[in-house]
N, C-alpha and C positions, 0 to 999 in steps of 0.2 A: 575695086586701089584699096592698096593694104592696110590698115592701122596699124601701127606699132605702137604699141600696151603700153606704160611709162614701167609700172607695174612688172610686167616681160624684162622690157631690159631692164634694169635693176637689175632680176635675179642673173640675168646673164650678164652683166657687170660682174657681181659680184661670184658668180662661178667662174669669173676670168681671175677676179683678181686672188682670188681663194683657196683655187685650185680645185675644189670639192661641191657636189651638190648641201653635202652634211653643213661643214665648212662656212656655205653661202644661206643655210640658209638658219644658221644664227646667228653672221648676224645682221640679215633682215628684220632677224627676229619673228622669221614665220615656222614654216613643223619644210621636211623635207620635200615630204610630198608638198604642201603645195609649191616649193620651187619643181621642180614634176612636170606637174600641170601648170605650168609658168613656159616652162620650154618648151616643154609639146606643141600649148598651144602660137607659141613665136613659132615655132618652125613649122603650123600648120600651115599658120600665115603667109610666111614671104615663101613653103615650099621649096627649103629643103634644110638638107640637118649641119644643125648648128654648135652644136655642141657633138664627140665623141667619149660618152662615156667612158672610164676611168677613175685609174688614181696615179697621177690626178689624170682630172680631164681633160681633153683638149677642145680648145679652139678648130676649126674648118677656117678656111677663108673666109666662105659668109659670114660666121661667126664673129671674123678679128670687124669686118668691116662693121656690121653691125655695134659692140663695142666702143670702136674707134664712137660711132655715130653718141653712144647712149651717154662714155666721154664728157665729148665734148657738150651736147643736150645737160648734161649735172655743171658744168661749171656755168653758163651760160644765165642758165634757170636760177645759181646761186647770184650769180652779179646780178641778174633784176629782180631779187626777192630784200637784199642789201638797200640795194639802189631802192626799190621801198617802200624799204624801213620795215618789209611781213618774214611770217615764218620767223621770229626771234625768242629765242628764250633765255635763262636767267641768266646775271649778268656773277661768274662768281663769288660774285658774297652767298650768296642764294637770294638778292632782292631779285624781281621782275623791273626794273629795271630799262630792260632791251639792252644789257653793257652786253649779254653777249652773245652775240647776235652769230649760225654759223658761216666757220669763212667758208669760200671757194677751195672745194678739195684740187692740188693742179701734181699734176703728178710731169718732172723735169729729166733727163737724164742729161748727169754733168760726166766732163772728165777729171779724169783722176787725180792728172795732174793740179790744176782751174780745179777742184776744189783743194791744196793743197795749199797754194799761192794766193789765188786771190779772188775766189767766187763766192770763201762761204760766207766769207760779212758779209755780200749781200745777200743772203741765202735767209743769213740771222734780219736782218732786218726786214727781205720779203712775208715773214713770215708775220710778223704785225698784221698783217690782213693772209693772208691766205693759210692753208694747211698745204703743208708740200709735201709728198714723196717726194723721195732726191735719189735714182738708181745710177752709181757709176758705173759707167762703162768710156772706155774709150776709145779715138782712132771711131775707121767704120764700123765698128760695130754696136756702135750707139746708134744710127740710121734703123737698124730695123725693129727699134724698138719704139721710135718715134713714126716707120713706117704701117708698125703693122695695128698703129691709135694704144701700143699703154702709156707711153708717154706721147705730152698736147705741147712742148719743145724740152731743146737739148742743144746744149754746147758743147760743141764737136769741132774739131779741127775738116769735115765735110764739107765742101764750095756748094758742090749743088745741090740746089735745092729741090727735096721730097716731090714729089707728084701730094696739092696741096696745100705747102708747105712756103712759107716763104726766107728766106737764110740772107743774114746779117754779119759782112766783117767787123768784128768784133776790135781785131788784133791781133799778132803773132806773139810768140815768144819763142827764145830763141834758145838751147839745150845748146847742149860742149857735150862730148864727151870728157868723164873726171873719171881720177881714180885716185888715192891715195897719195902722200909724199914717198911711201915707201913701195910701194907697189909702181906709181913707173919710173922708180932705179933698180927694182930685179928686176922687171917686162918690159921698157926700152927708152935700155940704160944707151939709146941708138936712137932714141928718134921711136915712133908708131907704125917701125915698118911694115909692108903687107906679112913681112915674113914673122915678124914679133906678136902681131893682130893671129897669124893664122893659130896662135901657140898661147899667147897672151889668155887668162879669164876670164867671163866677159857674165856684167848680169842680167838679168830681164823681171820683168814686173809680169809676168806669166807667160803662156804661151801666143797669146795676141799678140805682144806688143814689138814693134816692128822698128821702134828708131836707129837701136841697135845694128838692126842688118839693113838698113837705110844706110846709116854711117858707115859701114861695111864696105856695103857695095859701092858710095862715092871713091874710099880710098882705095879700095884692086878692082875696077870696071871689071872686067870679065871674069876673072880668076876668082869665084867662091869656097871664099871661106869661113870655117866651123869652128871655133876653139872652142876647147869646154866649155859650156853653157850652167849656170843654175839661175830659179827664177825664186822671188820671193816678192810675192803679192801684197806691199802694202808700202804706203806712198815714206814713212816717216823710215820703219824699217828698209827697205831698200838703201835709201841715202846714207842709214848706218851702219850697211856691213860695203857699200860699196867705202865708209871712211876705214872699215875695219881691214881694207885688203881682199877680203873674199869674191873678189873682180872690178873691170870695169864696169861704166853703164853712163849713158846720155840721161843729165839731167839739166829742166829749163833751171836759165838764171835765176831766177825768181825764187829759187827751195837751194840751190847752191850756195847767195852766195854766202849767210852766216860761219858756215864750215868751212871757205877757199879761207874769209877774213879770219878764221881758226889757227886757218893753217893746217887743218884737218884734214882738205882738198885741192886737187888742183888741172886746171886744164889740161891736158897733154897735146893739143891739134885740138886749135879754140876756130886755125885758118880752115875745118872743114867741121863749123858750125850749121846747124840748121834750122829753120827757121817755117814753126808750122804754125799754121793760121788757124782762129777762134772764128765761130760762127753762132752766131744765135739762132737759130732754123726755129719754128713753132707754125704751129696749123693755122689756116686762115678762118680765126676767129673774132666774133665782136666779143670780146671779151676786154672792162675794164683793168679786171686783177691781174689778167695771162699780159696788156702793157703793163701793169703795177713791174710788175718780175721784171718783165724785159727791161725794162727804162734802166731799175735798177743794177740790174748784172751788166750793161752796157755803160756806167758810170765808174761803174767798178773797171770796168774795163778798160776803160777811161786810162786812167789814171792808174792799173799797173801796168801797161801795154804800151810801146810805140805805134801808135792803133794809126790805119794804112787812109786814105778820106776815101777810098772806093771803098762801092756794097754792091750787092748783086741782091 
């Protein structure tokens, strides 16, 4: 029977988190030689290569499986110690009254639009009982981080649960194509016709952002439109670039509303609004702290979004 040693799993997780053996050693407070020894022992125990040495070090598929396990174990152990009141450090004022208990570490993936519009206050609330590492990734790309164990949960548009996870519908965000009034007057004097959309500059968040193309496909059918394109990979600046007339783009109502009220943005094709589901996916773990984070985000989503009664 293979016996997975905690110090070996911690070494593997540290390598995955930091990218090198030296950085992992510094994080663990041991020598690089000790990290190498632990990795050799772990690879010998499981009979498989777990890390391809290099800069950065690269996990093999078996290595990713074990890192996922190591992170799950660490989260559950932190929950157990918190419940028992053990392993408590000093409080922030230096007294040894147990108020400074180490918080469970939780890595989440949150879509950029959710972060910008409704999720951040909930995450700030959750920071009172968990140390959060929030990774920002959009659309289907967030699922890769959940699947490989980098994160234990995600706010994502993907409904189908990753194997080993459960998926719950939080609600839907409505997106509309937006532009500045001057841009609409110049490029869409007769409305967003296929001819106009083929030449009007468009903004995308980055090369992974598919929302603008989804709208274009809905408008043009089998005709593929490829207008001039700019990329602005920051939420506030993306909206601001649209306001400045750099191009048109698709924005969630929760983000565009203040600019619309101020007259800086207008929706030019509201009949083609996109409705993007927001799902909470998390690994099937018994973790009270993760459950609290999930409940806090679900409550925030219920307030901000038009919640559907269906869950998956």
